[in-house]
KELO-915228 format. One line per 10 residues: number of its first residue (from 0); their letters; for each residue x, z, y of C-alpha. Coordinates in steps of 0.05 Angstrom, whole numbers, always signed. Layout:
! residues N
NUM) a) X,Z,Y; ...
END
This chain:
! residues 787
0) xxxxxxxxxx) +0,+0,+0; +30,-20,+68; +10,-10,+140; -23,-78,+143; -76,-56,+93; -94,+6,+134; -97,-37,+197; -144,-84,+161; -190,-27,+143; -194,-6,+216
10) xxxxxxxxxx) -205,-77,+239; -262,-89,+190; -295,-24,+210; -289,-43,+284; -321,-111,+270; -377,-79,+230; -392,-30,+287; -392,-88,+336; -443,-127,+296; -488,-66,+289
20) xxxxxxxxxx) -480,-50,+363; -498,-120,+385; -562,-115,+344; -580,-51,+381; -572,-83,+449; -602,-151,+435; -677,-139,+434; -699,-211,+424; -651,-223,+367; -672,-157,+336
30) xxxxxxxxxx) -744,-181,+334; -724,-244,+298; -682,-206,+249; -739,-158,+235; -782,-217,+215; -726,-245,+172; -715,-177,+139; -788,-168,+122; -792,-236,+89; -727,-231,+49
40) xxxxxxxxxx) -728,-158,+26; -740,-144,-29; -718,-207,-63; -675,-233,-120; -600,-225,-120; -568,-290,-98; -523,-323,-147; -466,-346,-102; -461,-283,-60; -457,-276,+16
50) xxxxxxxxxx) -402,-264,+66; -389,-198,+102; -421,-220,+168; -486,-240,+134; -490,-175,+96; -478,-134,+159; -532,-172,+195; -579,-157,+138; -561,-83,+143; -575,-86,+217
60) xxxxxxxxxx) -643,-116,+202; -660,-59,+156; -636,-7,+206; -678,-33,+263; -738,-56,+224; -800,-19,+248; -842,+14,+195; -917,+14,+196; -921,+86,+220; -853,+94,+253
70) xxxxxxxxxx) -848,+150,+304; -829,+118,+370; -796,+182,+394; -744,+176,+339; -719,+111,+370; -694,+150,+430; -656,+200,+386; -603,+151,+364; -536,+186,+359; -489,+174,+417
80) xxxxxxxxxx) -426,+146,+384; -360,+150,+420; -286,+150,+402; -295,+213,+360; -353,+179,+324; -309,+120,+308; -257,+167,+278; -310,+200,+234; -334,+133,+209; -262,+112,+196
90) xxxxxxxxxx) -253,+175,+156; -310,+156,+109; -279,+87,+99; -209,+114,+88; -235,+165,+37; -260,+108,-6; -198,+67,+8; -146,+119,-11; -184,+139,-74; -152,+79,-109
100) xxxxxxxxxx) -82,+109,-101; -44,+133,-161; -62,+203,-182; +2,+236,-158; +0,+208,-88; -76,+219,-84; -70,+292,-104; -14,+304,-54; -53,+270,+3; -119,+304,-12
110) xxxxxxxxxx) -88,+373,-17; -53,+363,+50; -117,+340,+84; -157,+398,+56; -105,+451,+74; -97,+425,+145; -171,+422,+159; -182,+492,+130; -127,+521,+172; -152,+489,+236
120) xxxxxxxxxx) -224,+511,+226; -205,+582,+208; -162,+589,+270; -213,+554,+314; -271,+599,+293; -230,+663,+286; -238,+670,+211; -173,+697,+183; -148,+686,+111; -206,+642,+94
130) xxxxxxxxxx) -218,+583,+47; -262,+524,+61; -314,+486,+21; -338,+419,+49; -407,+395,+29; -461,+346,+52; -522,+392,+43; -515,+451,+91; -549,+495,+39; -500,+478,-17
140) xxxxxxxxxx) -447,+525,+9; -494,+585,+2; -511,+564,-69; -438,+561,-88; -424,+628,-54; -481,+661,-91; -455,+634,-157; -387,+662,-139; -417,+731,-128; -455,+728,-194
150) xxxxxxxxxx) -391,+712,-231; -356,+769,-195; -410,+822,-206; -429,+802,-277; -365,+801,-317; -397,+772,-380; -434,+718,-342; -382,+665,-361; -393,+677,-435; -465,+699,-442
160) xxxxxxxxxx) -496,+662,-383; -564,+681,-355; -576,+731,-411; -535,+784,-374; -581,+778,-314; -639,+807,-353; -605,+875,-358; -599,+881,-282; -639,+833,-241; -599,+808,-181
170) xxxxxxxxxx) -632,+813,-112; -618,+768,-53; -640,+793,+16; -659,+747,+73; -689,+756,+142; -762,+740,+157; -738,+698,+216; -688,+659,+173; -689,+586,+156; -755,+569,+120
180) xxxxxxxxxx) -747,+552,+47; -674,+573,+43; -686,+630,-6; -731,+588,-50; -679,+533,-53; -626,+584,-73; -668,+611,-130; -685,+542,-156; -613,+520,-157; -588,+583,-192
190) xxxxxxxxxx) -647,+589,-240; -667,+657,-211; -739,+680,-209; -772,+686,-141; -777,+761,-153; -701,+762,-141; -714,+742,-69; -729,+799,-20; -752,+782,+51; -734,+835,+102
200) xxxxxxxxxx) -782,+842,+161; -757,+841,+232; -762,+895,+285; -831,+911,+309; -819,+966,+360; -746,+970,+382; -699,+912,+391; -712,+838,+384; -771,+815,+343; -726,+763,+312
210) xxxxxxxxxx) -672,+811,+287; -672,+841,+217; -698,+913,+213; -635,+949,+188; -670,+1015,+173; -722,+980,+130; -667,+940,+96; -631,+1004,+77; -696,+1031,+47; -708,+967,+7
220) xxxxxxxxxx) -637,+969,-21; -644,+1041,-45; -711,+1025,-77; -681,+965,-115; -623,+1007,-140; -671,+1061,-164; -711,+1007,-200; -649,+985,-238; -636,+921,-198; -570,+897,-171
230) xxxxxxxxxx) -566,+882,-96; -525,+819,-94; -524,+782,-28; -550,+787,+44; -564,+726,+87; -557,+743,+161; -568,+699,+223; -521,+686,+281; -575,+647,+318; -643,+643,+284
240) xxxxxxxxxx) -669,+572,+273; -724,+576,+326; -706,+631,+376; -630,+632,+371; -625,+708,+363; -568,+742,+326; -575,+799,+278; -535,+862,+288; -478,+836,+245; -433,+896,+254
250) xxxxxxxxxx) -484,+946,+227; -504,+898,+172; -431,+892,+151; -424,+967,+146; -488,+971,+104; -463,+916,+57; -396,+951,+48; -434,+1015,+31; -474,+983,-26; -424,+929,-47
260) xxxxxxxxxx) -466,+870,-22; -437,+803,-2; -453,+785,+71; -465,+712,+87; -477,+689,+159; -503,+623,+186; -532,+598,+252; -518,+556,+313; -487,+614,+353; -426,+612,+307
270) xxxxxxxxxx) -401,+555,+349; -387,+603,+406; -332,+635,+365; -288,+578,+390; -296,+599,+463; -249,+645,+501; -304,+695,+515; -346,+707,+454; -410,+750,+456; -399,+816,+420
280) xxxxxxxxxx) -460,+804,+376; -429,+739,+349; -358,+764,+345; -376,+809,+286; -389,+746,+245; -314,+738,+232; -317,+801,+189; -369,+771,+142; -352,+751,+71; -373,+678,+83
290) xxxxxxxxxx) -406,+635,+136; -431,+564,+140; -412,+520,+200; -438,+452,+221; -382,+426,+266; -403,+353,+260; -470,+370,+293; -438,+412,+348; -386,+358,+364; -433,+298,+358
300) xxxxxxxxxx) -398,+267,+297; -436,+215,+255; -428,+256,+193; -470,+308,+155; -409,+346,+130; -417,+422,+134; -364,+474,+121; -370,+541,+87; -313,+589,+101; -305,+646,+51
310) xxxxxxxxxx) -255,+699,+29; -239,+704,-45; -172,+723,-75; -186,+701,-146; -180,+625,-151; -211,+625,-220; -277,+652,-194; -277,+600,-138; -265,+545,-189; -321,+572,-234
320) xxxxxxxxxx) -369,+574,-175; -352,+502,-154; -321,+522,-88; -257,+489,-108; -245,+429,-152; -188,+399,-191; -211,+329,-174; -172,+301,-114; -230,+256,-94; -274,+317,-80
330) xxxxxxxxxx) -222,+343,-31; -227,+278,+9; -294,+302,+37; -253,+336,+91; -221,+270,+114; -274,+252,+168; -269,+322,+197; -193,+320,+192; -190,+255,+233; -242,+278,+284
340) xxxxxxxxxx) -209,+346,+297; -142,+312,+309; -174,+262,+356; -209,+315,+398; -156,+368,+395; -167,+442,+407; -183,+433,+481; -232,+377,+468; -270,+417,+416; -274,+478,+461
350) xxxxxxxxxx) -296,+435,+520; -355,+405,+481; -380,+473,+459; -370,+504,+528; -407,+446,+561; -466,+455,+515; -471,+529,+534; -466,+510,+608; -525,+463,+600; -566,+522,+574
360) xxxxxxxxxx) -547,+565,+634; -561,+508,+682; -630,+498,+653; -644,+572,+655; -627,+577,+729; -673,+518,+744; -731,+546,+703; -729,+612,+741; -749,+574,+804; -813,+547,+774
370) xxxxxxxxxx) -878,+586,+778; -919,+598,+715; -858,+585,+670; -836,+642,+625; -767,+642,+593; -743,+678,+531; -669,+688,+513; -633,+740,+473; -577,+744,+525; -586,+707,+590
380) xxxxxxxxxx) -512,+708,+603; -487,+678,+538; -544,+654,+492; -539,+578,+480; -613,+572,+463; -666,+571,+518; -739,+582,+504; -793,+571,+557; -867,+562,+560; -925,+557,+608
390) xxxxxxxxxx) -956,+625,+620; -1013,+637,+669; -1047,+703,+676; -1123,+710,+678; -1153,+701,+748; -1087,+676,+776; -1103,+602,+779; -1087,+565,+844; -1158,+542,+860; -1190,+610,+852
400) xxxxxxxxxx) -1227,+591,+790; -1230,+642,+734; -1209,+630,+663; -1236,+698,+642; -1286,+664,+597; -1229,+642,+552; -1197,+711,+544; -1213,+717,+469; -1179,+651,+455; -1130,+651,+512
410) xxxxxxxxxx) -1069,+653,+466; -1094,+595,+424; -1108,+555,+487; -1039,+569,+517; -1006,+551,+450; -1040,+483,+449; -1021,+471,+522; -948,+489,+510; -948,+444,+448; -973,+387,+492
420) xxxxxxxxxx) -923,+405,+546; -864,+401,+497; -888,+334,+470; -895,+305,+540; -825,+329,+560; -795,+299,+496; -831,+234,+508; -812,+227,+581; -741,+256,+576; -721,+242,+503
430) xxxxxxxxxx) -647,+250,+516; -659,+324,+532; -672,+339,+458; -725,+392,+471; -768,+414,+413; -832,+454,+402; -825,+518,+362; -877,+568,+336; -856,+641,+342; -915,+676,+309
440) xxxxxxxxxx) -945,+730,+354; -903,+707,+413; -937,+640,+413; -912,+569,+422; -848,+555,+461; -808,+495,+482; -737,+502,+455; -673,+474,+485; -613,+481,+439; -557,+437,+466
450) xxxxxxxxxx) -508,+457,+412; -552,+421,+363; -571,+361,+406; -528,+352,+468; -467,+322,+434; -510,+278,+390; -554,+251,+446; -503,+253,+501; -543,+300,+546; -516,+310,+616
460) xxxxxxxxxx) -534,+355,+674; -571,+297,+707; -617,+297,+646; -631,+371,+657; -649,+356,+729; -696,+302,+705; -726,+349,+654; -740,+403,+706; -769,+350,+753; -818,+326,+700
470) xxxxxxxxxx) -836,+398,+683; -850,+413,+757; -898,+354,+757; -935,+376,+694; -943,+450,+712; -993,+438,+769; -1032,+391,+724; -1036,+444,+670; -1055,+498,+720; -1112,+456,+750
480) xxxxxxxxxx) -1137,+438,+680; -1141,+511,+659; -1176,+530,+724; -1229,+475,+715; -1245,+487,+642; -1298,+539,+657; -1329,+494,+710; -1331,+437,+660; -1366,+481,+609; -1418,+504,+660
490) xxxxxxxxxx) -1432,+433,+684; -1438,+409,+612; -1487,+465,+595; -1527,+445,+656; -1542,+379,+622; -1564,+412,+557; -1593,+391,+509; -1569,+321,+526; -1496,+344,+527; -1467,+397,+482
500) xxxxxxxxxx) -1403,+433,+501; -1354,+438,+443; -1310,+501,+443; -1243,+473,+420; -1187,+518,+444; -1135,+479,+405; -1147,+419,+451; -1098,+416,+510; -1145,+388,+562; -1207,+399,+603
510) xxxxxxxxxx) -1252,+406,+542; -1295,+370,+492; -1367,+347,+498; -1417,+312,+452; -1477,+271,+471; -1538,+291,+431; -1591,+236,+421; -1660,+258,+446; -1697,+231,+385; -1755,+268,+354
520) xxxxxxxxxx) -1780,+261,+283; -1715,+229,+259; -1686,+251,+192; -1619,+285,+191; -1577,+229,+161; -1604,+177,+210; -1594,+225,+268; -1521,+235,+248; -1510,+160,+245; -1542,+152,+313
530) xxxxxxxxxx) -1500,+208,+342; -1436,+177,+316; -1455,+108,+342; -1473,+132,+411; -1411,+176,+420; -1365,+121,+395; -1394,+72,+445; -1392,+125,+500; -1318,+138,+487; -1303,+63,+493
540) xxxxxxxxxx) -1340,+61,+560; -1303,+121,+587; -1235,+93,+564; -1250,+28,+602; -1259,+65,+668; -1206,+59,+722; -1184,+132,+722; -1123,+174,+707; -1163,+219,+660; -1149,+207,+586
550) xxxxxxxxxx) -1210,+206,+540; -1200,+209,+465; -1233,+229,+400; -1190,+291,+394; -1136,+314,+346; -1127,+273,+283; -1141,+332,+237; -1189,+369,+283; -1251,+404,+259; -1299,+372,+308
560) xxxxxxxxxx) -1319,+299,+299; -1360,+251,+342; -1338,+284,+407; -1310,+262,+473; -1245,+300,+488; -1225,+301,+561; -1150,+307,+575; -1111,+338,+632; -1140,+332,+703; -1114,+344,+773
570) xxxxxxxxxx) -1142,+394,+822; -1176,+339,+862; -1223,+320,+805; -1298,+327,+817; -1320,+358,+752; -1394,+353,+770; -1389,+279,+781; -1349,+271,+716; -1402,+305,+674; -1458,+267,+710
580) xxxxxxxxxx) -1424,+201,+693; -1416,+221,+620; -1489,+240,+616; -1513,+177,+652; -1472,+130,+608; -1495,+166,+545; -1567,+162,+566; -1560,+88,+583; -1530,+74,+514; -1585,+113,+480
590) xxxxxxxxxx) -1640,+76,+519; -1609,+9,+502; -1607,+28,+428; -1680,+48,+430; -1697,-18,+465; -1663,-58,+410; -1697,-18,+356; -1767,-25,+386; -1761,-97,+409; -1792,-129,+348
600) xxxxxxxxxx) -1853,-84,+351; -1860,-93,+427; -1857,-169,+422; -1906,-171,+364; -1958,-128,+400; -1949,-169,+463; -1962,-234,+426; -2024,-207,+393; -2052,-183,+459; -2035,-249,+492
610) xxxxxxxxxx) -2071,-288,+437; -2133,-245,+444; -2134,-256,+519; -2124,-331,+510; -2181,-334,+458; -2226,-298,+506; -2207,-346,+561; -2224,-406,+516; -2292,-377,+502; -2305,-368,+576
620) xxxxxxxxxx) -2282,-440,+588; -2331,-465,+535; -2388,-429,+569; -2366,-456,+637; -2360,-530,+617; -2423,-533,+576; -2441,-567,+510; -2440,-639,+536; -2366,-639,+548; -2353,-616,+476
630) xxxxxxxxxx) -2384,-680,+446; -2330,-729,+422; -2350,-791,+463; -2394,-762,+516; -2343,-708,+533; -2288,-759,+541; -2330,-802,+589; -2350,-740,+630; -2278,-717,+634; -2258,-787,+657
640) xxxxxxxxxx) -2308,-794,+713; -2315,-720,+732; -2251,-682,+711; -2256,-607,+712; -2196,-563,+729; -2182,-514,+674; -2188,-440,+689; -2145,-418,+630; -2078,-391,+654; -2015,-372,+616
650) xxxxxxxxxx) -1992,-301,+608; -1924,-267,+620; -1906,-204,+582; -1861,-155,+620; -1818,-120,+568; -1796,-66,+616; -1867,-49,+641; -1903,-67,+576; -1957,-106,+613; -1987,-176,+611
660) xxxxxxxxxx) -1992,-215,+676; -2014,-284,+696; -1964,-341,+702; -2002,-374,+760; -1951,-349,+810; -1894,-370,+765; -1918,-443,+761; -1936,-447,+834; -1866,-426,+857; -1828,-455,+797
670) xxxxxxxxxx) -1790,-388,+790; -1804,-327,+749; -1819,-266,+790; -1804,-196,+768; -1804,-127,+797; -1736,-107,+825; -1701,-60,+779; -1679,+9,+801; -1606,+22,+816; -1570,+44,+753
680) xxxxxxxxxx) -1550,+116,+764; -1486,+109,+725; -1465,+47,+764; -1485,+78,+830; -1441,+138,+817; -1382,+95,+799; -1380,+60,+867; -1326,+95,+907; -1300,+89,+977; -1240,+43,+988
690) xxxxxxxxxx) -1176,+78,+966; -1213,+132,+928; -1201,+142,+854; -1257,+151,+804; -1280,+223,+796; -1240,+243,+857; -1273,+290,+906; -1293,+259,+972; -1238,+263,+1024; -1183,+278,+972
700) xxxxxxxxxx) -1124,+233,+988; -1163,+195,+1043; -1143,+199,+1116; -1187,+145,+1146; -1254,+164,+1115; -1301,+221,+1129; -1318,+271,+1075; -1381,+236,+1052; -1402,+244,+980; -1384,+181,+943
710) xxxxxxxxxx) -1445,+184,+898; -1494,+185,+957; -1454,+130,+992; -1458,+85,+931; -1533,+96,+922; -1547,+60,+987; -1526,-6,+956; -1580,-44,+918; -1570,-97,+867; -1593,-167,+887
720) xxxxxxxxxx) -1625,-216,+840; -1638,-165,+785; -1700,-180,+745; -1736,-146,+689; -1741,-176,+620; -1807,-212,+606; -1843,-258,+557; -1878,-321,+583; -1939,-344,+545; -1964,-413,+565
730) xxxxxxxxxx) -2022,-456,+541; -2022,-529,+566; -2091,-562,+565; -2078,-637,+571; -2018,-684,+574; -2023,-701,+649; -2023,-628,+667; -1970,-606,+617; -1923,-552,+639; -1858,-527,+610
740) xxxxxxxxxx) -1866,-503,+538; -1822,-442,+548; -1791,-404,+604; -1732,-359,+600; -1727,-291,+631; -1659,-258,+636; -1643,-184,+643; -1580,-172,+682; -1553,-105,+660; -1517,-63,+713
750) xxxxxxxxxx) -1442,-55,+711; -1418,-7,+657; -1488,-4,+628; -1502,-30,+559; -1515,-105,+563; -1567,-129,+516; -1542,-193,+486; -1591,-201,+430; -1635,-262,+437; -1705,-259,+410
760) xxxxxxxxxx) -1741,-324,+403; -1811,-327,+374; -1853,-390,+372; -1925,-383,+353; -1963,-449,+348; -2037,-447,+338; -2072,-514,+323; -2145,-511,+342; -2185,-576,+336; -2248,-579,+377
770) xxxxxxxxxx) -2288,-637,+351; -2340,-629,+406; -2292,-636,+465; -2226,-670,+451; -2210,-711,+390; -2141,-690,+362; -2124,-648,+424; -2077,-591,+411; -2068,-525,+445; -2000,-493,+436
780) xxxxxxx) -1982,-424,+449; -1906,-420,+460; -1871,-355,+466; -1798,-350,+484; -1760,-290,+509; -1686,-283,+525; -1662,-216,+552
END
């Protein structure tokens, strides 16, 4: 192996990263590659093979191909690769490259890399006389350590196996605020029953609620010893997963030494051991028997390699537990870390960790200037994890409105609002890396842990400024929404039983409402179908409005269905107008549904009544003309010399009024007349002054207009040319005087009202031959309606 081969490995890696990087930047080419990837994968293996560039392009397609349900937020969390990232990737390539060396050279090289990396990490994180185990799964180190302790405490374990555990059941202790599922994973990997896992509660009166209760732990250990069990291992936290709190490691170490228990520590706060000034609570971690570090995450390296540092003098026990290996290839797991640590150097590593802690302090100072924002940190001077949430006391809202009505569910409401707040901040400032955490009785918080995200995402102080700016914009919106919730409930109840207020405290918005159909005598199944249909149509109408308010059908897995959920609103929103519009649109939809359902019956009855009136008119005409005109020949001669004007007139059926009228005026003016329709209340309310947003209170944001109610202003406008739907029934008497067979009446629905687009056409032709008057004459009754 010569230098040219190593140079070629670096060159190929550089070219591969360039191809993948170009695919990230070229959006149009990425779209084309996505289409290509979807059509070619999966597919048969090509016989002749492909070159490196084609394969890398294919890999790029698979990386950037969007899944059907891909989370868009994850696209913004792409790792920020730099020079140190390139070194880590080069380490993975070199590990595979040097594995083909002869066994002697490979063993010498791998041993040197492992020993160097172990020494650097132990000195960097103040862990003297330690050994290192490198692993991909950050839980695997704890599994190997626990197996080491079992081999050390059960002398016959190597020969008899799990049978020796039945004499004295081992017990592993973990904190209630520890990593979820860690203890269960440990038991499953070691074949231990879940009864071997003991969860220690946290403090309830004194100290942090996220720290292990040491007095209770001491009691549990004594009870297990009296029961014939063997206390084996204690898992402590130097930075809990959600709150970032550190257990009292010094006292825990003394307790473990007293009972002969192995102390294992993990957590994000272990990174601060590399700083010049280390918090006293974290400094005690260097006295533990083992601890798991995630330096690749803290330094922003594109690698999942974790390191478990431990102290064990017997190498045979370490080999039996799997912490060491005789295979040189296993030792090459440290190569990416070895290269990255050399590239950054001691000062570079300390700078990255210090910068992450400075970001936390910078955010904390900014948050203290915001009203209604509550922060929670274990130590405001040194904790690298910042927790904050929106917290507003009862009766302290800016507009003077009371939220006292929500006191029983105030915590649930604030939790849902803080959950929404965290999601909005993550969506608008994804590079900040904030997350939403649930802390039990303390409620929902937004967490900022830069040691876990800043190096990966490349978070800067400018991003913190942007995060605080977005938060300052969202806080007034949340405050006004909370203050108007009670008003929204009262206005909705004012429209009862048409509108029903839905108490949904888990919804982070103004509230939820359901339109109830005012139908009587309808069975339950049909009523539910009608309710779903009307509320679905109502939601579509509200979503089409030109407003900043978000209307939705609520949470995906919510309890309430067929509801209108109103999102966050500003303080200038007119809640009364908002509820009025919802009620008006719902009523308009319901009336239109009823009109469609009853149209067939209305038209049928109208035709029957029209036929009766026309039959009566024919009888009156017969009496008026006399018997002579009904004779075949005589009647024709009389009609020729002395024509008689018919008195039979057509009929028009007004669908809106349900009445029959004469068509004499229609034929004389050649247009159909109709009574002007009333102004649609929903449409009238939606007409705003120029420059005024929908649902905005009059005068809000307007300098050139007087404070005149927008609803009353809009009602002064009348619709022109609006006609009511009608049926025209016409009976022509003779060819010379024939009129149009059908006339069309159109119903112009107001804006935002339901437009009836169904066309009903009914032709009823009645052939009545009168042998005494006209030979072969026909009287047609034509009915046509379009509305």
